[in-house]
Structure formats: structure tokens, C-alpha cells
N, C-alpha and C positions, 0 to 999 in steps of 0.2 A: 424645770423652772426656766423661764425665758431669760433669766440673768446668767444662765450657763454656769452655775456653781461659783459665782463671784470671781470669775477670771479677772485678774488685774486689780483686785481689791487693794486698798491702800491703808496700811496700818501705821504709817509714819506720823509722828506728832512732835511738835517742838515746844509743847507747853510744860509748865512746871509739874513735878510729881504731886504737889498739893492740889493743883487744878484737876489733874487727871484722876486723882483719888476721889475728889468731890464729885466729879462727873460720873465716875463708876458707881458711886453710892446711889445716885439717882437712877441709874440703869438697874442696879440690883434691887432697888425698891419698886421696880416696874413703873416708874414715872415716865410719861411720854415727853420726849424732847420736841419742842416746838421751834419753828424757824428763827424766832428772835432770841432763843436761849443761847447761852454760851455753850460751845461744843468744841472738841478737839478738831483740828484741821483734818487729821486723818479720817475721822468719823465723817466729816462733811464730804471729803473727796470720795470716800468709799460709797456714800449714798448717791452722790451725783453720778458716779460711774454705774452703779447698779440700777438706779431708777432710769437713767438715760438708756442703758442697754435694754432694760425691760420695755421702755416706751418704743424704742426702735423695733424691737421684736414684734410688738403688737401691730405696728404699721406695716412692716415688711411682711408679717404673717398674713396680711390681707391678700397678698399677691398670688400665692399658690392656689388659694380657694376662689379668688375673684374671677379667674379665667374660666371657672366652671359654672358661673351663674347662668350664662346664656345656654349652656349645654346640659343643665339639670334635667332629669328624665320626666319631671312633671311640674305643674304649676305650684303644687304644695312644696316640693323640694326646692324649687327656685325661690319662693318667698322665704322659706326658712333659711336658706343659705345667704340670701341677700340680707336678712336680719342679722345673721351671725357676723358677716363681714362688716356691717355697720357697727355692731357692738365692738368689734376689734378696733375700729377707728376711734370710738369713744374711749376705750381703754387707753389708747395712746395719748389722747387728750388729757385724761385724768393724771396720767403719769408724768407727762411733760410739765403739767401745771405743778405737780408735787415737787419736781426737780427745780423748777423756777424759784420756789420758795427758798432754795439754798443759794441763790445768787448767780445762777447760770441761766442764760437765755436759750430759748428754743432754737434760735438761729445758730448759736454756738454748738449745741448738741447735734444739730443736723449737719453742720459743716464737718464735725468730727466723724460722723458716720460716713459721709460721702468721700472724705479723703483717707478713710481707713483707720483713723485713730480710735474710733469707737466701734464696738462689735454689736451684733445681734445674735439671737440664738441660732446655732448651727443647723437646727432642724429645718429651717426655712430655705436652706440651700439645696434641698432635694426636690425633684420635679413631681408633679401630680399627673400620673400617666393614665389614670382611669377614674371613673366616677367612684369606685370603691375607695380610692385614696381620700376622698372628701370625708367618707365615713370613718376611715382609719385615723385620719388626723384628729377628728373630734374625739374618737374613742381613746387613742393612745396619747397623742400630743397634748390635747387639752386635759386629758386625765393626768398626765405627768405634771403639767403646769399646776393643776389644782392641788396635787399632792404637796407641792412646795409653796404655793401661794396662800393656802389656808393658814399656815404658821405666820406668814407675813402680815396677816390681820393683827398680829400681836407684836409687830415690829416696834422697836423703841422709838422710831421717828414718827410722830403723830400724823402728818399729812400722807405719808406712804401707807401707814396702817389703815387709815380711814378710806383711802382710795381703793385698797385691796378688798374691803368688805363688799363694795359694789361689784368689783371685777369678779370676785369669786362666785357671787350669785349668778352672774351671767355665764361664766365659764362652766358652771355646773350644768346649765341648760345646753351649752355647746357639746359637752361630753355625752349627755344623754341623747342628743340629736345624732351624734356620730355613731354611737353604739346601736341606735335603732336602724340606721342605714345599713351598717354591717350585718345586723341580725336579719334584716329583710333579704339581703343578698345571700347570706349563709343558709337561709331556709328556702331559697328559690331554686332555680334550675341548676343542673350540674355546672353549667357555664358561669352562672352568677356566683356560685360557691367557690369556683376556681378563681374568679376575679377577686373575691374577698380574701382568699388564702394568699394569692400572689401579692396583694397589697400589704397584708400582715408580714409576709416574708421580707418585703423591702423596707417597712417602717419600724419594725421591732427594735433593731439594734440602734438606729439613730434616736429613737425615743428613749432607750436606756442611757444613751450618751448625754441626753439633755441635762442630766443632773450634775454634769461636770466630772472632773477627774476624781480618781480615788482619793480618799481623805489624806493618805500619806503624801500625795502629790499636790494637794491643795494648801499652799503655804499660808494663805491669808484667812482661811476658813475659821481657825481658832479665834482670831481677833474679832471677826464679825460675829461669832457666837458670844464672845465675851461682852460685846456691845449690844447683844440681842437684836442685831439687824436680822440675823437668821437664827433659827431655833434648833435645827437638826443638821447633821452633817450630810454631805453628798451621798455617802454610802448608805446611811440610815434611810434617807428618802428614796433612794433607788430600790432598796430592799422592800420598803413599804409598797411601792408601786408594783413591783413584780408580784408580791404576795397577793395584792388585790386584783391584779389583771389576769393572772393565769387561770383562776376559776372562771372568769368571764369568757375567756377563749374556749375553755373546755365546754361550757354551756352552749356556745355557738357551734361546737363541733369543728373548731379550727385548731391547727397545730402551731404552737410557738416554735419558730425556727431556731431552736437551741437544743442540739442533741444531748447536751450536758445538764439540761434542766431537770432537777429532781427534788422531791420533798425531803427536807432534813428534819426528822422528828425531834432531834435533840435541840435544835435552835427554834423550832416551830415556824420555819419559813423555807423558801425554796433556795437551793444552790443553783447558780447559773454558770454558763461557760465564760471563757475569756472575752473581754471586750477589745475590739480593734482600736487601740488608742492612737495608732498612726493615722488612721482615717479620721478620727475625732479631731486631732490637732491640724491635720491638713485642711479640713473643712472650716474649722474655727479661724484659720489664718487666711481664709478667702479663696480657697481652691476647691470649693464644692461644685457639684455639677451645674448649679444655677447661680452661683455667687455673682458673676459679672452681670447677668441679666437682672438680678434683684437690685443691685446698686444703680444700674442704668435706669431702671424703671423709677426708682426712688428719686434719682437726680432729675429726671424729666418732670415728674410730678412737682418737685420743689421749684424748678425753674418756671414751669407753666403757671404755677400759682403765685408768682412774684407780683403780678399786677393786682391781684386781690389783696395781698398784704400791703402793697404800696397805697392802694385806694383806702383801705381801712385806716392806715396811719394818717393819711391826708385828711380824712373825715374827722378823726379824733383830734387832730391839731386844729382844724377849723372850729370844732365845737368848743375846744378849750379857749381859743381866741375870742369867740363870741361871749363866752362866760366871763372872761376877764374884762372885756369891754363893757359888759352890762354892770359889772361891779364898780 
């Protein structure tokens, strides 16, 4: 999930017990909370943080794939990748719009990203070294995102849930596109299959880390599940992803880079080896291989686009002035 397991979620509230109980009854009844409804401040802050982080991840996620558009091996691949990157930009737009209904501006969210207060998914701090990485990102990264985003279609906050319906449909296409790229390489020459295996080796563990820390170390997860912002715990989603992905790798003839991976008949799922949480937190805190480059690129795009935002604002003000004069 691009919200990285709700890192920094905020469960603090200052409201009366009666208000909180009334709000929780609405949540338990599966009512959708809309922007103008009363809500606990902790609920609002958690959503702003999660949706903003999700939106940042969609936009920053365009970068590792965007630099392969001109190097795609065929016109078909180029067109498909271009469409995918365009989709990601649209996802960011939906999500920023959903967050804005909670009283935060896109400018505020972007400033928080650029100065380090807001995060984006750690997965996008890794480099794309080969064409196979474009396939693996679609297969694993988008596959992991879908695993978490489908339950978000039932999120208790209406604008977020509705945005995710469109996002999930498009992410499903991205996942199939990526898997098809990897399958083509895996069934190609020995060099192509080696390229696919190398990419899987590098992206497997970062993809597993996308679901966030273990449940025991995710202190705000319980509150978010109580509010039905999220429906499954980090470890539950991670397990679902592994169980779904291992058979896909076996079909491709590729090896998951986990010597401890084995089927557990008793639990009906796969056991996996230890996750390097030191690496996870190092990357989350901005020390990933591409972290500085990602923020630098995002800042340049934001600064270069200032004239467009200023022009749009000036045009809107001029139209408003004409409307008022006509009245």
C-alpha cells in the first residue's frame, strides 16, 4: 500500500465521550462519513496524512518509470508505459482532491512533502536499473498496492472510498501489464530470463516492506481499523500478497529470493524469512538510494509549474470580477 502501513497515523482526539461514541456508531453501521459531517479531529488528521501520503506516492511513483518511456523496447511498450504513467498522475489528482475536502490545500501537502514532514512510499526510493524493473514494478509493486487498495474502496470516508474505485480498476491493468512484461522476459532468451530474475531479486523485499511494520510495531493501526479507514492489518495484507504472488513466480520459472520461504500446511499459507527492518526505516526516513533525487525532481516540477498555477488563479479572479460586475 502506498500509504506505507499508516506510518504516523493520529488517533488523538479532544472530543467528548458521547460525541466519539455517536461517531463510532455511524462507523459500525457502515455509514460513509462525508466532508461536511462532524468527525473527530484525530480521524481527520489521520485521513489527511494517509491520503496525502498516498497522493505523493502516486506522483513520485511516476519518476522511476517515466525515465524508461523513451527507452522502451517497442512502440507498443512505449505507448502502454506512457498510458500507465499518465494514469498515476490522475491517481494523484483524485487523491489530492479527496484530501482537500478535509480542509487542507494541495500547496500545504506539497510543501510538507518537499520539506520532509510528509512521506511517500519507500518503494519509490529504489532505482530502475533495467527494462525488467518496469515489469517487476507493475507485477509486484502495483500488485502489493492493489492488495491494500481494494479494501480502501470500503473506507469509511466517502471521497477516499469513491476515488479508490477508479484507482483500483486502473491499477489492475498496471499489474497485468507488468506481469506480461516479466512473463515475456522469463520465456525469452537466457539473458532475458536472467534479467527478470535479477529484477525480482532486487524488488522482492522492498515490495514486502510496502505493507509497513509488523502489527506489533504499528501502534496506530488498531485505531485506524476501529474507524474502518483500513480493514486489514499490515501482516494480514503482507501474507495475502505473498500467498498470491509465489504461485505466479513459480509459473514464470523464477525463484523468490527467500531461502526460508516454504508452504505451511497448517495455516494454509507461506512462511517467509526475516525482513530487514533496519533497511525499511532507513529508506522511510529519506536515506534510500534515490531519495534525494526523487525530492529534487518533485521540487523542480513544482517550481517550474508555478507560472501555470499563477496564471490559472489570475484567470479565475478575472472571471469572478467580470461575473460580479455583470450582476
